[in-house]
Steps between C-alpha positions, in 0.01 A plus 500: 500500500388852420775762519364842604586863526150648511379861480392686813300819452615654822856475385416621155384840624801579704710797376842579640784728416725205418713552189376321196743232370589474129551141389663396173329204339700218358378147429711222645638241252327215686157636391574558137395154378206450741244557223659330205242323294204669682253769404353778710174703481432816696158661543524869616235698679502867607704812434801592287728410794368148491545486117864607545551254782390226262762625250762445774364159593505379139861617454604307820323188387673529155836516685398174674451322167120515483325599181189717488174327395191688380256224596455426870392146430843416349706660776711317754509812733199722548524830694225743581637848562220655704342830590342587842335824415140381454292199592427421136867437426520288818204283387642458146822363646335248720283393204817449298660304786194267484556446130873421559406241758311297244803522265728389778280200573557387146870603491635478862847619396375850415658759734239768590520811712398856566705814551438872503284708728250237609784285617595786742156475667488309827140395442571370152795288608298359793233400254756334278638309792149381594346427161774498237792308650545325167658823356882485480630855548387830640732804497445868527593839357819537710678186387446459129881487470494189718278301263782253404560415867123471577431285198801271563390452858146407397619250243732327757244490775206403278274707723358854534771763528380832643755780506342837560671788676308748707752777498568855397693374200833538317590617153630231266696614202608305188199271497459380138206618294318320215302786363160450335571775250794595279392864484380612845632402846405518864763641727457473881613814674381417846323230699244501778280771646471674833173682436278237674174618339236330722363279216831395345691176562814609293706632799459158655580295188774710352684637802634844581575766250851462366649673203761359256827689456447754217820381333361146473175623348675725246737217407205268431323769289820564300544131434136472383552788262817338362294180440249690294223555753282807423311538826553443870242512780636580843327277755422528869208463736532878551755635249458860614661411835817385329816611674342587836680213662837568341787686672541728201323815387327333200131453440254391237534831302876445491459139388257598222756755377785242505293238314383757243864608448578146381312600183289187501192576285230463764492516882192415702446434871241323728341516748476843650359615839363856502661551842855491357437663158716813519503818292857401404376178355236681291758744373737220401228315312415817316867567423594180315335393180588135562315488832155400384209733589301212645452489878309253707378692805283288733216687664332209684227736636387857461372524850734655763331287766559176316853602398578546870355154580707359220812660641578675175634817653381741238174682451267554208628859470869404502437224245323737264773758541762245398283375209459846350871578561588196288243594232624861484867416474528170314400539140222267381503316836293189523396413859342172613399389852382232743175533693349283771131507572322362801773555752371420849265777606493677165178700479319616189641850566854356513439327167370817346821674606685235294274560198564872532879441468448277194277764343767762557800298399346318204758218520623332183405174674463355849533164668197468720435248774261406776688496836655160568592440867843346540570296810741668730438857390327756726217553247405134517393560863299814432121483526350478151143606478486537122310219328653315204202614287586862583865447427418347159263788424774755581749319285262494211429874536871580532583289194246682292667832570854357462408343167344822371820698559727218378305515168521874485872495568550251211284704261742787524754282317283452188699613187799593711851362428654340809823301574443130553747231609390179318535230767314186391246351269149631560276262690193664340580515132688269265777674307521776755769593752425663838687755695465801726521875452712712732178560701442123539217467252474154338514526120437227237684562174504304177871419455729204417664304788844623401401841631477370860720714724468799278397846615261632243274797431138393485194689392196402710210397274264333743423538874361256758470547872811298583700501180574680179553392136743679273707504182875552476574841346 
């Protein structure tokens, strides 16, 4: 018998003024031996928030007695932590589910499931209930902390367990974390989003905007610093809106100041929405040396007409004003962006407006995409008269300009000495370590492994479009 609590998109878009609950996580003793003698494997898709969710899931599974396994074929529990932003990620997940089905036919005792943003989509869960009933568990973004309960229920019933809440969401504190790095850490500062951009599924999959108490955030950062971490990245679907839902006079500029005052070496934040990026934020970034001069500032489109259709609530003019304010105040600022081409009804003139912004801003890099309609969003119902051939042509033309300026931005680093946090072994060169500058430039450096975690001064000796090579000074 299938046990179900399934997502409903109409419920997921509801926003009330109900007070957000803060829940303290604690695993019950009865779940602590559930995974003894078993191995787990998690495949993660999507954004930094998903990556950090996986760190939480791994820690919970460790508490249950499971051991992490790097090979999916050897795992007793397989979870896909999914992303709903674009169709490509959606297709990859269902392709992986098909692969797991073959494994499960050979090893029926494998427990397999999906979680994350796709699990929050009504259409996806309906498809699972129709075509993939052999899966064991489905849970969403709102109840990661309930994984022990969900998994226990699935094991006892020996059938598909679907537990997905369509709700505004709570804040869950004290969820354990098994961090991927010993040197840099993700720190959630808020959850959800209330912007409802017409193309975006996130407000439906992540719930309403809700900020963590600043004291809890600062306590987490201070603990990380004590443990030897050099860098924290403050996470949220729209970090700039932090604090708007709190009953205290405290916003993102205040939080940035508080985190910087912990004296941790490096502070970053993602992702920003131009709508909420205040002058006070810019001044705070400029004030503190340990707030990195790297800002991701999504444009999406340079056309006022398309921006209005997207529900972005800023104009080309206001975006450029913000961009130049950051550049003028934040020393050595590196700015990257997101751009969508082929939004329903986008004309050649609209696209040229986007190119004009890119030519003016000369971004350090950009994530560029063809519009991907997501079921349940207003944009998915808009008339789309732009052919795929035209969309692909626009993406190609855009990328040519983006790549040109990315290369130019990197060439400015040649022969300069820059600070680099050595994070891991280089995937490109044997005997090299890789790390990032304060401006988020990837650098490969010839260095021994015992230097991992070190902050070093590096002279840049070679430049590529997407990375730099250097020597330790």
